[in-house]
N, C-alpha and C positions, 0 to 999 in steps of 0.2 A: 504494500500500500504506500502511496505517496502522502507525506504529511502536509498539513496546511502551510507550514513555513516553506517547504520545498516547492509546493505549487505556487505560492505567492512570489517566490524568487523567480520562478520560471515565467510567470505572468509579467513581472517587472522587466525581465530581459526581453521578452517578446515586444513589450511596449516601446523599448528603446532600439529595436532592430530597424535599420533603414528600409524605407519603402522603395521597392523597385518597380512601382506601377508607372512612374514617369518614364517616357521614352528616352529622355535625356539621361536619367540615371541608368537605364538599361544599357545605353550606348557607352556611358562612362565605365560601367562595370565590365562590359565586354572588352572595351579598349584596354582596361587595366589588366585583364586576364591575358589578352594577346601579348601585351608588352612584357608581362612577367614570363610568359612562355618563350618569347623571342630573345629574352636576355640570357646569355650564357650562364651556366651555374657558377662559374668561377668569378663572376661579377656580382653575384647575389650574396647577401650576408648569410652565413651559415655557422652552425655551432662547430666548435673545434673538433676535429676528427679524433676518434678514439685511437689510442696508441696500440694498434693490433700487431702482435709479433710477426705475423705472416704478411704484413702490408707490402713487403718487398716483392711478393709474387705478382701483385697488381701492377707494381712499377715495371717489372720485367715484361709483363704482358703488354703494358701500355706502350713502351718503347718499341716492342716487336710489331705491334699493330701499326704504329706510325711508320716504321720502316717498310712494311707492306704497302702502305699508302705511297711512300716515296717510290717504291719499285714500279708500281703501275703507272705512275706519272713520268718516271725518268727513262725507263728502258725503251719504250716505243721510239723515242727520238734519239736514243743513245744505244743502239744495238751492239756496239763494240764492247760495252760494259759487261756483256756476257763472258768475255774472255778475261782470263787472269793477266796480270802484268807480265808481258813478254810471251803470252800464250797464243798470239795470232800470227806467228812467223814474221814479226816486224811490221805488220799492217795495223796501224791505229791501236797499238797494244802497250803504250808506255804513258798512260795517264794516271794521275794521282788516285782517282777513284777505282782503279783496277788493282791497287795494292792490297795484300792481305789485311784483314781486319777492317780497313777503311771501306772496302767494298761491301761489307756487311750491311751498310745502310741501304743498299739496293738489292739485297739478296732475300727476296720475299719467301722462297721455299724454306730456307733455313729458319726464318722467323716463324713460319707455320709449324715447323717441327718443335720450336720452342713452345708455341701454344700448346701442343699436344702433351709435352712433358709437364707443363704447369697445370693443365687440366687434370692429368692423372694425379698429380700431387694434391690439388685442391679437393677433388671429389673423394679422395681416400683419407684425408687427414682426420676428419671427425670419426668415421667408423673405426679406423685403426686406433685412435685414441681411446674409444670405448672398449675395443678389444683388449687393450693393454690394462684397462681398469677392471676387466672381467664382467662388464655390463652387457652380456650377450643378448638379452631381450632388447636393450636399447640399440645394439648393433643392427639387429633385424629390423626394428622400426625405422632406423635411419636409412638403411639400404632400400627398404620398401619405398619410403618417401622420395628418396633421391631418384630411384628408377622410374617411379610414376611421373615425377615432374620434369625429368630430363628432356623428353621429347618436346613438351610444350615450351620449355625454357629455350631450347635451341631453334625450334621451327617457327614459333609464333612471330618473332621479329622478322624472320625471313619472309613469311607470307605477307606481313604488312609491307615490307620493302617491295616485294614483287608486285603487290597491288599498286603501289605508288609508281613503279616503273611502267606498269601497264597503262595507267592513266597518262603518264608522260608520253608514252608511245602514241596514244590517241591524239595528244595535243601537238604532236610533231617534234618533240624534243630530240628525237634520234634520227630525224630525216638527214641532217647534215652529216653525221658520222656514217650513215649507210651510203651516202654519196662518196665520202672519202674512201671507204673500203674499196670501191670500184677502181680507184686510182690512188693507191695509198701513198701519201706524200712523205712518209717517214721511211727510215732505212730498213726496219724490221718487218716481218709479216704482221698483218693486222690481227688484233685480238678479236675474239667473238663479241659481236654487238647484238643488241635486240633486233631481231628480224622484223621487217615490215610486211604485213599480210594485206590481202586485197580487200578485206571487209572486217567489220567489227567482230562478227562471230568467228571468223577465221583467226583473228588475232587472239581472241580469248581461248579458242581451241588449241592454238599452238602453244600458248603459255601453259595451259593445263597439261598438255602432252609432255612438255619439258619438266613440269613439276612431278608428273607421274614417274618419269625416268630418274630424275635427279634425287628425289626424296628417299629412294630405296637404300637403306643402310647396308644391305647385304651385297651390293655391287662389289666385286672383288677389287675394283679400282675406279674411283670416281674421277670423271673427266670434266674439264671446263666446258666442253661442247654440250654436256647434258643441260647446262643452264646458261644459255647465251644472254639471257636477260640480266644476269648479274653473275659474271663468270667466277668471281672469288668465292661464291657460296659452295663450290665443290667440296670444301673442307667440312661442311656441316654434317652431312651423312656419315663421314668418316669419324667425326667427333662422337656421334650417337653410337655407332657400332663399337668403337673402342671403349666408350663409357660403359656400355652393357657388358663387354668382356671383362672390364675391370671390376664391376660390381659382382659379377658371377665369381670371379677369382677370389675376391675378398670374402664373399659369403662362404665359399667352400673351405677357405683357410682361416676362418674366424677363430676357431678354437685350437689352432696349432700354436706351438711356441713361436715367439717372435723371429728367431733366426731360422727356424724351419719355414715359416711363412715367407721370409725374404728370399730364402734359397729357392723355394718353389716358384716364386714370382720371377726370379732371375732365370731359372731353367725354362720356364714358360716363355719368357721374352726371347731367349736364344732360339728356342724351337720356332717361334713365329718368324723370327728374322731369317732363320735357315730355310724356311718355307717361302721366303720372299714376301712376307707381310711386314713391311717396315713400320707401319703406324702403331699397331697394338703394343710393341715393345716400348714405345715412348710413354704411353699411358702407364704401363706396368712398372717401368722404371721410375716414373713419378710417384707411384705408390710406395716403392721401396724407399725413395728419398724422404717421403713423408714419415715413414717409420723411423728412419735414421734421425730425422729432425726431432721427432718426439723423444727418442732415446737421449739425444744430446740435451734437450730441454729438461728432461727429468733429472739428468746428472747435475745440471746447473742448479736446479731447485734443491736437490739433496745437499750440494756443497754449500748453498746459501743457508740451509737449515742447520748444517753441521760444519761451521767454518773451521773448527779446530781439528777436524778429521783429516789425517794425511791422505793425499791423493797423488797418483802418478801423473807427472807432467804430460799433458796431452793437448796439442793445439786445437783439437776439435772441441773439447769440453771446456777448456780454459784458455781463451785466446790471449789473455793478458798475463804478462809475466810479473807485473808489479802493481796491478790494479788500476793503472792509469791509462790503459789502452792496449791495443793488440801488440803482441810481442813481434820482434823482428822475424823470428822463425815463422810465426803465423802469417805475416804479410808476405814473406818470401814464398812459402808453400802455396797459399791460396792465390796470391798474385800470379804466380807461374801457371797454376792450373787454369785460372781465368783467361790469361792470354792464350794458352794452348786451346782452350775451348773456342775462343773467338777465331783463332787461326783455322781450326777445323771447320767451323761454320762458314768461313769465307771461301771455301773451295769453289772454284769457278765452274759454271755450267759448261763452258767450252775452254779448250786449251789447257786443261789441268796437267797434261803430260809435258807441257813446255813452260808453264807459268813459273815465275820466280818463287823459289822456296818449295814449291809443291811437287817438283819432278820426282825426287826420291820417294816421297810419300805416295805418289800416284802409282809408281811401279810396285811398291810394297802392297798397296791395296789391290792391284790387279791380281797378284798371287793369292790373295785372300778371298776375293769376291768375284773375280772375273773382270772382263773389260767392257761390259755393257755400261754406257755412259750414265744412264739413270741409276743403275745399281751402285756405281761408284759415287755419284753425287749423294745418294741416300746414305751410303756408308759414312762419308765424311760429315754430312750435316746432322745425321742422327747421333753419331758419336759426340759431335760438338754440342748439340743441344742437351744431351744427357749430362755431359761433363759441366756445362755452364750452370744448369739448375742445381746440380749437386754442390758445386763450388760455392755458389751464392748462398744456398740454404745452410751451408756449413760454416759460413764466415759472417758474423755480425758486422765486421769491418766492410765487407763487400756489399752488405745489404743497405748500407747508408745511402748511397746515391740512388737506390731504387725505392727509397722510402720518403723522398722529398715531396712537397706539395705538388710540384709539376708532374712527377712520376705517378703519384696517386691519382691525379686528375686524368692523365692519359690512361691509367688503368681502369678507372670508372667508366670512361667513355670508349674504351678500346673496341668492344663488340659493336657499338654503334658506328664508330668510324670505319671498322672493317666492313660493315654492311653497306654504308651509303657511298663510300668513296668511288667505287668503280662505276656505278651509274652516273655519278657526277663527271667523271673523266669522259664517259661516252657522250654526255649531254653537252658540255662546253669545254672540257679540258683540252681536247685536241684542237678545237677551233680557236681557243684562246692562244695557244702556242703559235698557230699559223698567223693569227692577227698580230701578235707581237713581232713575228718575223717580218711581216710586211712593213713594220715601222723601223726595225733595227737592221733588216737585211739578214740573210742566213749564209752568205758566202764566206765571210771571215769568222774566226773563232769568237771574237768579241761580240759580233752581231748575233751569231747562232746561240751562244751560251747566255748572252745578256737578255735576248728576247725570251729564251726559255725560263730564265731566272725570274723575270717579272711575271710571266704567266704562272709560274709555280707558286710564287708568293700569294698571288690572288687565289689560286686553287687551295692553298693551305687555309687561308682565312675563311673562305666560303665552306670548305669541307668540315673544318673543325666546328664552325658555327652550326651547320645543319646536323652534324653528328650529335652535338649537344642537344639540339631540339629532338632528334630521334631518341636519344637517351632518355629524355624526360617524358616523351609522349608514347613511346613504344617499348623500349628496353626495360625500364623499371616497372611499368604496368604489366609487362609479360611475367615478371617474377611474381607479382601479386596475383595475377590471373592463374598462374600455375598452382599457387597455394590455395586459391579459392576453389579451383576444380578438384583438387585433392580433398578439400574439406567437404565438398558436395558429394563426391563419389565414395568417400571413405566410410568405414563402419566404426 
């Protein structure tokens, strides 16, 4: 029952509510809502973010997503960047951005592999933590919830994006890029672009056919041609398939000892890789790193509770030699591993057998995995992504640059930026570069790169802004929608 005083307070509040009967007030309220929505979240006042120990994962994901964005803007007009430094037999192969590590900023596939390791880490952390606490009922509940919500969480933003792309297709947003594809003005082969059909219903039917083929998580290898309306979405069914594999593996190993569990996950990863399935090992590797992270965290907590207890010096569990910061040994060890990971991730798509520093590693890898170019590329980038996430997760010192406000913002909006950037490239990215070249000229180096740079800055501003809007209107609501569906369907 509601008391008299509670009812009176409610009536008083209602009497002071602003009336929206006036058309002027309705317009003002609508304008305010639109302005709030259009304002990027980093310009809005917000409460101080909680100090989450695993915030560095979002930071790594954020930078990786931004590098994918750079890749799809940079490579069409710079196809020689596919070659490593010195890997093109002396033909346009001595540029700064072709050097190891530096070239990672336009190595999109390597960044996708980093996504996969981080995803495996993230989805495994909570259930493994509960396993280590012996809360097996909670483990089951967590895995059930995660499995139920995963499809909605991954696919709902994609469906919303594809609906937007379909509407833009009807409005003629991709007419220009379809004309460009007929006589491609850039050096590389054109990427897949939204096809134009002869009628309204033919266009819808084509998109539905693409979705039917693209959304299948059991495809042995997802291809960008399955989804020409937004080619970067090829990774989403792979994410879903590998997430389910990880959930099943964790469920089956929930009651095993920690080192038995990690050993089984490692053996399963090697088996998948030997069978030429390079994506599941990245997720399972992320699960192993999640358990190692929890082991280190538990050791640190025990040392904090028992400061007088003697411990064996270990850079993993105690990075500080004097309590004032990481020891020199810690920096040397993890700094070296970090650079090695970046080096492996930077292996070029073309010319790895000739590229600077990569030649001996290329010949060694050929003896291990064969000479197929894709298999070789996966070998280097998968190894590098696993080593990178392990190294950062094991070193609080290396976590710092990935826990900054900028890194965390990029992490929050990473999925949104990943979703929206390629349709924006198709819509006006290519034409902006051509427009700038008409001003600067494209014959000399300064004109070519200057025109591209101006167009790229404009692309960054618009893409980050629209990604922020997508984050607010689609990405975050999809999380709430998934929980709502789970609540409605649950028992």
